[in-house]
Every structure is written in structure tokens, then in C-alpha cells.
C-alpha positions, 0 to 999 in steps of 0.5 A: 500500499505504501509502495503504490502511494509513493508512486502516486506522489511521484506521478502527481509531482511529475505532472505539476513539475511538467505543468510549470515547466509547458506553462506558456509565460511571458519572457519577462515573467520567465526572467524573474521565475529563472531569477528566483531561481537561480538566487535560490540555487545559490543560496543554497549552494553558498550556505552548503547545503546537504541532504534534502537541501541539497536536492531541492537546490538542485531541482530548482536547477533542474526546472531551469533546464526542463524550461530550457529544453521545452523552449529548445524544443518548441520554439527554435528548431529552422522550418524543415522545409529549408534544410540548409538551416534546418540540418545545422540546425538540428544537429546543434539541437541533439548536441544540446539535448546529449549535454541534457542527457548527460546532465540528467544521468549525472544527477542520478549517480552523483546528487548523494554519493555515498560517503567515504568508508573511513574504518578498516573492514574486516575481523583480524583473523580474516586471511584469505590467500590472495594473488597479486597480478602484475601484468606487463608487456613493454615496461622496462625492468626499472619501473617493474622492480620497484612496482613488484618490490612495493607488492612485496612489501604489502603488509599480510601474512607471506604465506597468504600472498603470492606476487606474480609477474604476467609478462606479454612481452616474452611470450613464445610467440614473440620469441620466435617470431620470424622478425629476428631483432623482436625475437632476440629482444624478447628473449633478452627480456624474458631471462632478465625478468626471470632473474628479477623476479628470481631475485625478488621471490616474485612468480614469473609467468609469461605464455605461448601467444599473445591472444586478447591482450591484457584480459587473455594475461590475465586470465592465464595468471588465473589459470596458474594460481589458486588464490581466494582473492586476486588482486591486480596492480598495472606495471606503473601502479606500486601499492602502499604497504597497507593496501591489502589491509584496508581492501580484503576484509570487506570479502568477509561480511559480503559472499556475492562481492566481487570487487573492491576498487580502489582510486587511481592516484598518479605522482606525476602530472598529466600532459595537459596538468604539467603544460598549464602547471597546475598539477600542485594547485588544482584538483587532477582531472581524474579526481572527479572520477575517483573523488566522487563519480564513483562513490556515486556509482557505488551508491547504486551497487554500480562501482565498477573494475578500472584495471588495476589497484582493485581486489576481486574474488575469484570464484566470481571471476569463475561464474564469467569464465575470466575478465572479459576481452570482448572490448579494449577495456576489459575491466569495465565490461568485466565488471558489467558481466558480473554485476548482471549476475547479481555480483556486488562492487564495494568503492573505497575512497582511499589513494592506495597506489601511486602510478605514473600518467602518461608524459607526452600529450601524444600517449595521453591522446592514445590513452584516452582514445583506448578508452573511448573506444573500448567504452563503445565497444560495450555500449554496441555489443553488450548494451547495458541499457538492455542488459538483463539481471541488471537493476534500472539504476545499474543501467543508467550507471553504465549508460552514463560511463559509456555514453560520456564517450560520445562527447567529440560529437557535440564538442564538434558541434559546438565549436563549428556551430557560430561559423555557419552564421557569421561566414554562411549567414544561415539562420540554425538557431530560430530566436532573438538576441534578447531571448538567447540570453533569457533562456540560453544564458540562464541554462548555461549558468545553471549548468555552471552552478549545479556542475560546481555544486556537485563537482566544485572540489574536485573540478574547477569551472571550465576545465571539464570543458577544456579536457573535452576539447582538447581530447575532441580533435583527435578522439572524434575519428576514433569514436567515429571508426568503432561505430563503423567498425566496432571489431577493429580497435585493438589494445595499445600499451600507454607509454610509461615513464617518458620524459620530455628533455627540450620543451616544444611542440607535440607531435599532434598539435597542428590542428589545434593552431588551424581551429584557433587561426579558423576561430580568429578570423570568425571573430573578425567577421563578427567584429565586422557584421556588427558594424556593417548589420547594426539591424542583427547587432543583437544576434551576432553578438550573441554568435559572436561571443559563443565564439569568444568562448570557444576562441579561449578554449583554443587559445588555452589549447595551444598552451597544452600541446605546447610541451614543457621540458622536464628531466624525468617523468618521476616527481618529488615526494616529500616524506621527512624520514629519519636516516644515518648517512655514511660517506665513502669508505668512512665508518663514521655515521651521520645523523640526517632527514630525507627530505623528498624522494623520487623513483631515481633519486632523493635529498637529504639533509645531514645535521652534525656540528662537524658536517662531513665533507661530501664531494660531487660524483662520490658514493655514500650508503644511506642507512633507515629503518624500513616499515615492511620486514624483510627489507634491506636496511642500507643502500648505496647512493650516488651524490650528485650536488651538495650545498651548505646552508645554514646548519645543515647540508643537503645532498642532492643523490640518485640512487645506485641499487646493487641488487634487485633487493634493494628495490625494496627499500626504494619502494618503502621509501617512496610509496609504504605511506598511504597517508601522503597520497591522501594529505596531497589530494585534500591539499589540492581540493578546494572550490573556487567557486564560479566566479574566482574559477572562471577568473582563474580560468581566464588568466590561464587561458590568456597566458597558455594562448601566448606560451602556445604562440611562442612555440609556433614562432620560435619553431616557424624561425627554427630557433633551437628547442629549449632544454627542461629546467635544471637538466644538467643537475642529474635526475633526481 
């Protein structure tokens, strides 16, 4: 009875809302109602309303959006008999409706996300056996050594977990290739990694043929292991010491739990962050997904496997014959298959791994192209909206995750729509300048306010639009190709541990300069038409303003594709750990503090009344108490610079591991403490608000436009590229 009453209430509410939205009112009345709704939404947002107040605020915003949709649908489309206007006009309408649809799906998912889990799960005596899989294809041994060492250092009974290196770069197929140099390289890799694994007490496993990419490699690991749980780390994802302690316990209380997923935290900026110089001050692009969207998905039992930093139940994987391999995004596809069979998932919002992002813009686009094509394959082959076994909200969750990657289509339309009017005088949007401002500008403002309300601490204003624009140029052909040939895409491994030695333009930057030039010309057309056609000035001003916004994004993108040089893909991490330092062959140990560390070296501050003389290019030995048992306590380092300071001496040095076990000490220094990743994220998370965030973005865009043009003109003049700052000082 109560359920029937609830349905009746929802139906009556829906009828009332639809009546209000479709009610014919004057422009003045609409403006007054819109202003009231914006003020109420802004007030609730400013007061940081939570719970029901948050929903009420979002409801006011949704009413404005739906009012705009009704007006846009009934009053602004060009006549069908004017095909030159109707076709581009209808495409623009579809692009806007896609945006509204994605906003609606976002509201379902993140309007009331689950709070972060804080307590450690499970009982102390729950210790299932765990197989830790590290799949690899072409990553170098030093990178793998650090990841494997960090995995071996995890706080878990040694007899309860086994670390596996799953090597797809040394398969029999590769070692017996008809290409002799490739075969020799694969054989050398095979032998080198076998020795590395033996030295680190890690199981090495390869297979006969490279079939089904990463999914096939993981399934081969399943076939040769027996652990109750399976943990997956990408080759560049080094786990913190407490990874298993923070995740395994959840499987004790829910026998239908198949997945515990944790965030992907990165110790280096993505190319956009690096080139815009925002890594230290602004939340990373992936934090919106891992910081709030996954928590929203988790509320509806829709948090999905992200390919790494996760623990899965073996019996659940057996239910679907292992990891799915139809698409090139095996992670999300596997989660979809298991959710549809009644299995559950959990998301733990605590960074427990540290990974590497692509260093170059080209590698970044290659990675995102694979994600986009894989999600399109899932949409086409797996059809989550009609997948049996999923709840309605789970279907919406997966539709949101897959449909998102269609964004290159609307972004392209939004980019070029103003040009139809400015260059060709086509009327693709039937409205006066006043109506456009009253409806469209209000809709855009409300949309921005709702986004800031939902994601403010995780995504600053206009940053999503910038990321989508810079990806659109190259993702559009990738998405189109998979739509027409869904089976065509193949799995491509993202390059790891790259570095850019010299500042330069990206090799795929040319389209961005062409687009910027076209929009600049369009801006000149807009100014000319305002003076030449004063009777159309209101419409021209609106369209010109739209084009100006596109021009700002295009200008900022010039900075994105202007690669900043840097010494290394790794970043320094502040650790502040006590150690002792021995210089050369001396028997004396000097008390010191490790100030910061990277995967290549460290900075040590020596505090001693009689500081030792340390020569550049000399060797030294550090001694430290590691967190994990069985980890070496000393290691050789090479001094690359020394600096005398007031009361202490600073030494910059690189690691000089003499044996594979030394990587366990390096991993202990860098990756053991997960709290440092949490603290770093919290330091960047703040909501600047719409006004300050917009001003910040405009400042960035202006500077990056100038920087991009400078790189372009320097290249045209044939000037030598600038070396990375500090490149002569050695890696650290």
C-alpha cells in the first residue's frame, strides 16, 4: 500500500512539474522565475546545503534546465523545408539534448553519493589467500622492479599472498618471431625478468601466444594460480604497504562481493596539468571520477573495475569464465558481466597506489582513444541499457559511463555552430538576442552552478570543457571508426615513464593551431558584421560571444600542446624520514633527514656540528629503518650535488641499487605510506566558486595562448628548442 502511495505521489509531482515547465508565460515572467530559481540555488549552494537541501537546490536548477529544453524544442528549430538551416540546426539541437541527458544521468549518480568509507574492514583473523597480478607488456625492468618490490612489501602474512609478474612481452610467440631483432629482444627481456623475479621472490609467468591482450594475460594468471582473491596492479601502479589491509576485509561480510576498487593516484601530472602548470594547485582531471563519481556509482552498486588497484573474488571471475575480452576495456566489461549476474562491488575512496600518467600529449590522446573505443564497444556489444540482471539504476550508471565518450560529437558541433551564421548567414537557431540571453544564457549559468555544486572541490569551472575540447580533435575519428567497425580497435599499451628533455610543440599539435586561426578569422567577421549589419547586431553579438568563448578554449589548448621540458617523468615526494649517512669508506654515520624522494633519487639534509665533506660524484650509503620486514636497511647512493646551508648540508643523490632487493628499500621510501597521497589530494581540493574559478581560467587561457603562439613562432623561425629546466643537475 505504501509503495502504491509513493508511486502516486511521484506521478502527481511529475504532472505538476511538467505543467509548470510547459506553461506559456511572457519573457518577463520567465526572467523573474529564472532569477528567483538562480538566487535560491545560489543561496543553498553558498550555505553548503546537504541532504534534502542539496536535492531542493538541484531541483530548482533542474526546473530551469527543463524549461529551456521545452522552449528549445518548441520554439527555436528552423523550418524543415529550409534544409540548409534545418540540418545544422537540428544537429546543434541534438548536441544540446545530449548534454542535458548527461546532466540528468549525473544527477541520478552524484546528487547524493555515498560518503567515503573510513574504518578498516573485516576481522583480524580473516586472512584469505591472495594472488597479486602485475601484467606487463613492454615496460622496462627498473619500473617493474619498483612495482614488484612495493607489492612484496605489503603488510600481509607472507604465506598468504603471492606476487606474479604476468609477462606478455616475453611470450613464446614473441621469442620465436620471424623478425630476428624482435625475437632476440623478447628473449633478453624474458631472461632479465625471470632473474628479477627470482631475486625478489616473485613468480614469473608468460604464455604461448599474445591472445586477447590484457584480459588474456590475466586469465592465464588465473589458470596458474589458486588464491581466493586476486589483486591487479598495472606495471606502473606501486601499492602502499596497507593496500591489502584496507581492502580484503570487505569480502568477509558479503559472499556476493566480487570487487573492491580503489582510486588511481598519480605522482606525476598528466600532460595537460604539466603544460598548464596546475598539478600542485588544482585537483587532477581524474579526481572528479575517483573522488565523487565512483562514490555515486557505489551508491547504486555500480562502481566498476578500473583495470588496476583492485581486489576481485576468484569464484566470481569463474562465474564469467575469467576477465572479459570482447572489448579493449576489459575492466569495465568484466564488471558489467558480473553485476548482471547478481554480484556486488564496493568502492574505497582512499588512494592506496601511486602510478604514472602519460608524459606526452600524444601518449595521453592514445590512452584516451583506447578508453573511448573500448567504452563504445561495450555500448554496442554489451548494450547495458537492455542487459538482463541489472537494476534500473545500474543500467543508468553504465549508460552514463559509456555515453560520456560520445562527447567529441557535441563538442565539435558547439565549436563550429557559430561559424554557420558568421560565415554563411545560416539561421540554425531561431531566436532573438534577448530570447537567447533569457533562456540560453540562464540555462548555461544554471548548468555551471549545478556542476560547481556537484563537483566543485574536484573540478574547477571550465576545466572539464577544456579537457573535452583538447581530446575531441583526435578522439572524434577514433569514435567514428569504432562505431562503423566495432571489432577494429586493438589493445595498445600506454607508454610509461617517459620524459620530455626539451620544450617543444607536440607532434599532433597542428590541428589546434588551424582551429585557432579559423576562430580568429570568425571573430573578425563578427566584429565586421556588427558594424555592417546593425539591424542584426543583437544576434551577431550573441553568436560572436559564443565564438569568443570557443576562441578562449582554442587559445588555451595551444598551451596544452606546447610541451614543457622536464628532466624526468618522476616527481619529488616529500617524506621527512630519519636516516643515517655514511660517506665513502668512512666508518662514521651522520644523522640526517630524507627531505624528498623520487624513483631515481633523493635529497638528504645532514644535521651535524662537524658536517662531513661530501664531494660531487662520490658514493655514500644510507641506512634507514624500513616499514616492512625483510627489506634491506642500507643502500648505496651516488652524490650529484651538495649545498651548504645554515646549520645543515643538503645532498642530492641518485639511487645506485646493487641488487634487486634494494628496490624494496626504494619502494619502502616512496610508496609505503598511503597517508601522504591522501594529504596531497586534500591540499589541492578546494572550491574556488564560479566567479573566482572563471577568472582563474581566463588568466590561464590568456597566458597559455601567448605561450603556444611563442612556441609556434619559435619553431617557424627555426630557433633551437629550450632544454628542460635544471636538466644539467642530474635526475632526482
